[in-house]
C-alpha positions as CSV (number, residue, x, y, z in Angstrom):
1,M,9.4,22.9,-10.7
2,D,10.9,19.4,-11.6
3,L,9.5,16.1,-10.5
4,F,11.9,15.7,-7.6
5,E,11.4,19.3,-6.5
6,T,7.6,18.7,-6.5
7,I,8.1,15.6,-4.5
8,A,10.1,17.4,-1.9
9,A,7.7,20.4,-1.8
10,R,4.6,18.4,-1.2
11,Y,3.1,18.4,2.3
12,S,-0.2,18.0,4.1
13,V,-1.9,21.4,4.0
14,R,-4.3,22.0,6.8
15,G,-5.2,25.6,6.3
16,Y,-6.4,27.2,3.0
17,K,-7.3,30.5,1.7
18,P,-10.7,30.9,0.2
19,D,-9.6,31.9,-3.2
20,P,-11.0,30.0,-6.0
21,V,-9.0,27.4,-8.0
22,P,-9.1,28.5,-11.6
23,D,-10.7,26.1,-14.0
24,G,-7.5,25.6,-16.0
25,L,-5.5,24.5,-12.9
26,L,-8.4,22.1,-11.9
27,A,-8.4,20.5,-15.3
28,K,-4.6,20.1,-15.1
29,V,-4.8,18.3,-11.7
30,L,-7.8,16.0,-12.9
31,E,-5.8,15.3,-16.1
32,A,-2.8,14.2,-14.0
33,A,-5.0,11.8,-12.2
34,R,-6.4,10.4,-15.4
35,R,-2.8,9.8,-16.7
36,A,-2.0,7.7,-13.7
37,P,-1.0,4.2,-14.4
38,T,-3.5,1.5,-13.4
39,A,-3.4,-2.3,-13.7
40,A,-4.2,-3.5,-17.4
41,N,-5.1,0.4,-17.8
42,K,-8.5,-0.4,-16.5
43,Q,-8.8,2.9,-14.7
44,P,-11.3,1.6,-12.1
45,F,-11.7,4.9,-10.3
46,R,-13.7,8.1,-10.5
47,L,-13.0,11.6,-9.1
48,V,-15.8,13.5,-7.4
49,V,-15.1,17.3,-7.3
50,V,-17.2,19.1,-4.7
51,Q,-17.6,22.9,-4.3
52,T,-17.4,23.5,-0.6
53,K,-19.2,26.9,-0.3
54,G,-22.5,26.4,1.3
55,R,-21.9,22.6,1.9
56,E,-19.5,22.9,4.8
57,E,-21.8,21.2,7.3
58,E,-22.7,18.2,5.2
59,L,-19.0,17.7,4.1
60,G,-18.1,18.1,7.8
61,R,-19.9,14.9,8.3
62,I,-17.3,13.1,6.1
63,Y,-14.3,14.6,7.9
64,G,-14.9,17.0,10.8
65,R,-11.9,19.1,10.8
66,R,-12.7,22.8,9.9
67,W,-9.9,23.1,7.4
68,F,-11.4,20.2,5.4
69,T,-13.9,22.7,4.0
70,Q,-11.7,26.0,4.1
71,A,-10.5,25.2,0.6
72,P,-13.0,26.0,-2.2
73,L,-12.9,22.3,-3.4
74,V,-12.8,18.8,-2.1
75,I,-12.0,15.9,-4.3
76,A,-12.9,12.3,-3.6
77,V,-11.3,9.4,-5.3
78,V,-13.7,6.4,-5.6
79,A,-12.8,2.9,-6.6
80,V,-15.0,0.8,-8.8
81,P,-14.3,-2.7,-7.9
82,G,-16.3,-4.3,-10.8
83,E,-13.8,-2.5,-13.3
84,A,-10.6,-3.7,-11.6
85,W,-8.0,-6.1,-13.0
86,R,-7.4,-9.0,-10.8
87,R,-4.2,-10.7,-10.0
88,M,-3.9,-14.5,-10.5
89,D,-4.8,-15.0,-6.8
90,D,-8.0,-12.8,-7.5
91,K,-6.7,-9.8,-5.6
92,P,-8.5,-6.7,-7.1
93,Y,-6.4,-3.7,-7.9
94,D,-9.2,-1.0,-7.9
95,E,-7.9,0.5,-4.5
96,V,-4.3,0.5,-5.6
97,D,-5.1,2.2,-8.9
98,A,-7.4,4.7,-7.1
99,T,-4.4,5.6,-4.6
100,I,-2.1,6.1,-7.6
101,A,-4.5,8.4,-9.1
102,M,-4.8,10.5,-6.0
103,D,-0.9,10.4,-5.8
104,H,-0.6,11.9,-9.3
105,L,-3.4,14.5,-8.4
106,V,-1.6,15.5,-5.2
107,L,1.7,15.9,-7.0
108,A,0.2,17.9,-9.9
109,A,-1.5,20.3,-7.4
110,T,1.8,20.8,-5.6
111,A,3.5,21.6,-8.9
112,L,0.9,24.2,-9.6
113,G,1.2,25.8,-6.3
114,L,-2.0,24.3,-4.7
115,G,-2.3,22.6,-1.5
116,T,-3.8,19.1,-0.6
117,C,-4.0,16.8,2.3
118,W,-4.6,13.2,1.8
119,I,-7.5,12.0,4.0
120,A,-8.3,8.4,4.7
121,A,-9.7,8.8,8.2
122,F,-13.2,9.8,6.9
123,D,-16.6,8.4,7.7
124,P,-17.5,6.2,4.6
125,A,-21.2,6.0,5.4
126,A,-21.3,9.8,5.5
127,A,-19.2,9.9,2.3
128,R,-21.8,7.6,0.5
129,E,-24.7,9.7,1.6
130,V,-23.3,13.1,1.0
131,L,-21.9,12.2,-2.4
132,G,-24.9,10.0,-3.4
133,L,-22.5,7.1,-4.2
134,P,-24.0,3.9,-5.6
135,G,-23.3,0.7,-3.7
136,N,-21.0,-0.6,-6.3
137,V,-18.2,2.0,-5.5
138,E,-16.0,2.5,-2.7
139,P,-14.8,5.9,-1.3
140,I,-10.9,5.6,-0.9
141,A,-9.6,9.0,-0.1
142,F,-10.4,12.7,0.0
143,T,-8.3,15.9,-0.4
144,P,-9.2,19.6,0.0
145,L,-7.8,21.6,-3.0
146,G,-6.9,25.1,-2.7
147,Y,-4.2,27.6,-2.0
148,P,-2.3,27.2,1.4
149,D,-2.9,29.9,3.9
150,K,0.6,29.8,5.3
151,A,4.1,28.7,4.6
152,R,5.1,25.1,4.2
153,A,5.2,22.9,7.4
154,T,8.3,20.8,7.7
155,T,7.8,17.1,7.9
156,D,10.4,14.5,8.8
157,R,10.8,11.2,7.0
158,R,12.4,8.0,8.1
159,P,15.8,7.4,6.6
160,L,16.2,5.2,3.6
161,D,18.1,2.6,5.5
162,E,14.9,2.0,7.6
163,L,12.9,1.7,4.6
164,V,14.9,-0.1,2.0
165,K,15.8,-3.8,1.8
166,H,18.2,-5.1,-0.8
167,D,17.9,-8.6,-2.2
168,H,15.9,-10.0,0.7
169,W,14.1,-8.9,4.0
């Protein structure tokens, strides 16, 4: 699948088969995240890969939808603010960099036939506790990772003329 086919094929999967994700595919997905561009190549993020089997209840505290733990894996992208590049107005780029890494992960998963669903509506306190996150990092996003249990859902997107401005607002 070429890049544009992958982008078009990506969707938010909300149902997963219990089939395990082979280690080789997981490694490719994680490598795609590692290769994501980051400001000044600081890579101020970490990936936490969690096996869901036997941890459904505690992971459900992070995000309560049943399908969140149907997939064999959940991946958290965590920002490390202390490692971030800062713009001249002191804006840190750790969250931006972490989201770019998640986007690369999601697209790589799609290209490999795996499903994901970007989750930002999680309980950060539960995420910190369940994952044992230190105070100097910030959970940014989660995704299940596994094989979709049904055919692709169709999603609409706004037309480009609503999203793109040329030369000025």
